C-alpha positions as CSV (number, residue, x, y, z in Angstrom):
1,M,-42.9,-39.2,120.2
2,F,-44.9,-40.3,117.1
3,R,-41.8,-39.6,114.3
4,K,-38.8,-42.2,115.0
5,R,-35.6,-43.0,113.6
6,R,-33.2,-46.0,115.1
7,G,-30.1,-43.8,116.1
8,T,-29.3,-41.3,118.9
9,N,-30.3,-38.1,117.9
10,R,-32.9,-36.2,119.5
11,V,-34.9,-33.3,117.9
12,L,-36.8,-30.5,119.1
13,A,-38.8,-28.6,116.7
14,L,-40.1,-24.9,117.2
15,I,-42.5,-23.5,114.7
16,D,-43.2,-19.4,113.9
17,F,-46.4,-20.4,112.2
18,E,-47.3,-17.1,110.8
19,N,-43.8,-16.9,109.0
20,L,-44.3,-20.4,106.9
21,L,-47.2,-18.8,105.9
22,T,-44.5,-16.6,103.4
23,N,-46.3,-17.7,99.8
24,I,-47.7,-20.4,100.5
25,D,-51.3,-21.7,100.2
26,I,-52.5,-22.0,104.1
27,S,-54.5,-25.2,103.1
28,A,-51.3,-27.4,102.3
29,L,-49.1,-25.3,105.1
30,I,-49.9,-28.4,107.8
31,V,-49.5,-31.1,105.5
32,R,-46.4,-30.0,104.1
33,L,-44.8,-29.3,107.7
34,D,-46.2,-32.9,108.3
35,A,-44.0,-34.0,105.8
36,A,-41.4,-32.1,106.1
37,L,-41.3,-33.2,109.7
38,D,-41.0,-36.9,108.7
39,Q,-38.5,-36.4,106.5
40,I,-36.5,-35.0,109.1
41,A,-37.3,-37.3,111.2
42,Q,-35.8,-40.4,108.7
43,E,-32.7,-38.4,108.1
44,V,-31.9,-36.9,111.1
45,G,-33.4,-38.6,114.1
46,E,-36.4,-38.5,116.4
47,I,-38.2,-35.5,117.1
48,I,-39.4,-35.6,120.4
49,N,-41.6,-32.4,120.0
50,V,-42.9,-30.0,118.0
51,I,-44.1,-26.5,119.5
52,V,-46.0,-24.2,117.5
53,F,-46.0,-20.6,118.3
54,I,-49.2,-18.5,116.8
55,P,-50.4,-15.3,116.6
56,P,-53.8,-14.2,118.2
57,H,-55.3,-14.1,115.0
58,L,-54.6,-17.1,113.7
59,G,-55.0,-19.0,117.2
60,F,-58.3,-21.1,115.1
61,W,-55.4,-23.3,114.0
62,A,-54.1,-24.4,117.2
63,K,-57.2,-27.4,117.1
64,E,-55.7,-28.0,113.8
65,F,-52.1,-28.5,114.9
66,D,-53.7,-30.3,118.0
67,Q,-55.0,-33.0,115.8
68,H,-51.4,-34.0,114.2
69,G,-49.9,-34.0,117.7
70,F,-48.1,-30.7,117.7
71,F,-48.0,-28.5,121.1
72,T,-49.4,-24.7,120.6
73,I,-48.3,-21.6,122.1
74,L,-50.8,-18.4,121.6
75,C,-48.4,-15.6,122.1
76,P,-50.5,-12.4,122.5
77,K,-49.7,-9.0,121.3
78,I,-48.5,-6.3,123.8
79,K,-48.7,-2.8,123.6
80,T,-45.6,-0.7,124.0
81,K,-44.5,3.2,124.1
82,E,-42.7,2.3,121.1
83,I,-45.5,0.7,118.8
84,E,-49.2,0.5,119.3
85,E,-49.3,-3.7,119.0
86,K,-45.9,-5.8,119.2
87,D,-45.8,-9.3,118.2
88,T,-44.4,-11.7,120.9
89,V,-44.1,-14.7,118.9
90,D,-40.3,-14.3,118.1
91,E,-39.7,-13.7,121.6
92,T,-41.7,-16.2,123.0
93,L,-40.0,-18.7,120.6
94,I,-36.3,-17.6,121.3
95,K,-37.0,-17.8,125.1
96,M,-38.4,-21.0,125.1
97,G,-36.1,-22.6,122.9
98,E,-33.0,-21.1,124.9
99,S,-34.5,-22.6,127.7
100,L,-35.6,-26.3,126.1
101,T,-32.2,-26.3,124.8
102,S,-30.5,-26.2,128.1
103,Q,-32.9,-28.3,130.1
104,I,-32.8,-31.5,127.8
105,P,-29.1,-32.5,127.3
106,S,-30.0,-35.2,125.3
107,L,-31.4,-33.0,122.4
108,T,-28.9,-33.0,119.1
109,H,-30.7,-30.7,116.9
110,I,-33.2,-27.4,117.1
111,V,-35.6,-27.3,113.6
112,L,-36.5,-23.9,113.3
113,G,-39.5,-23.5,111.3
114,G,-38.9,-19.8,110.0
115,G,-36.7,-17.8,108.3
116,D,-36.5,-14.4,110.0
117,S,-33.4,-12.8,110.5
118,D,-34.4,-12.2,114.3
119,Y,-33.9,-16.1,114.7
120,A,-30.0,-15.7,114.0
121,L,-28.6,-14.7,117.2
122,F,-30.9,-17.9,118.6
123,L,-29.3,-20.3,116.1
124,K,-25.8,-18.9,116.9
125,E,-26.5,-19.6,120.6
126,V,-28.1,-23.5,119.6
127,R,-24.3,-24.0,117.6
128,R,-22.7,-22.4,120.8
129,K,-24.7,-25.1,123.0
130,S,-23.3,-27.9,120.6
131,K,-26.8,-28.2,119.3
132,K,-27.4,-28.9,115.0
133,R,-29.5,-26.5,113.9
134,V,-31.9,-27.6,111.0
135,I,-34.5,-25.1,109.1
136,I,-38.0,-25.2,107.8
137,A,-39.0,-22.3,105.4
138,S,-41.8,-21.7,103.0
139,N,-39.7,-21.1,100.4
140,L,-35.6,-19.8,99.4
141,G,-37.2,-16.0,99.1
142,S,-39.1,-16.3,102.7
143,L,-35.3,-17.1,104.2
144,S,-33.0,-14.6,105.4
145,S,-29.5,-14.8,104.0
146,Q,-28.2,-14.4,107.7
147,L,-29.9,-17.8,108.8
148,I,-29.0,-19.6,105.6
149,K,-25.2,-19.5,106.5
150,L,-26.2,-20.7,110.1
151,I,-27.8,-23.8,108.8
152,D,-25.7,-27.2,109.9
153,K,-25.1,-29.9,107.1
154,N,-25.8,-33.6,107.4
155,P,-23.2,-35.9,107.0
156,D,-22.9,-36.2,103.5
157,G,-23.0,-32.3,103.4
158,K,-26.2,-31.1,102.4
159,R,-27.7,-28.0,104.5
160,M,-30.3,-29.4,106.6
161,L,-32.6,-27.0,104.9
162,Y,-36.6,-28.5,104.1
163,L,-38.9,-26.0,102.2
164,L,-42.0,-26.3,101.8
165,S,-43.0,-24.8,98.8
166,A,-44.2,-27.1,96.0
167,T,-42.0,-25.6,93.8
168,E,-38.6,-26.1,95.4
169,G,-37.0,-28.9,96.2
170,N,-34.9,-29.4,99.3
C-alpha cells in the first residue's frame, strides 16, 4: 500500500473512529492518525490496509478518510428489543478483523485504533493466531487497562502503543 518499510512484517489497521475521538480535537485526529500510521510503518512493517469503521452520524468523515487512502465502512445502528438503538461499530470491526486475520496468512500484526475493553477478546484471538497486537489510542485515559495488558512489545521491549494526544508521548 502507501506505507512501506523494508522487511517481512505485514500490518492491517482496524480503526474505531468514534472511539479515537475521546479527548481529542476532531480536526487534528486524521492528521495525528496518519502520523501514527507512518510511525508504525517505519517501526513495525508494511501497512497493507487501513479500514476505518464509522457510525452513521459521523459518516461525512468517510470522504476525508478516502482522500488519505483509507477504506471506510459505515456501521449502521440497529434496533433491538433491549435498547432502542445499538451501535454496531465494535461488532463489525471484530467480525471483519477475525475474518481478515484468517484470510491473510502473511499478516503479522493487527493495529487496533481504539481503547474500548470490548476489543479484549478479539485481541486475545489475534494472539492465538500468532499475530502481534499494536494499539493506537487517543490518550492513556481512553485506553482500557485490559487492553494495555494485551499490547505486544517490539524487540527492544517497548510496548507497541501509539497515542494521538499532543500532550502524551508514545
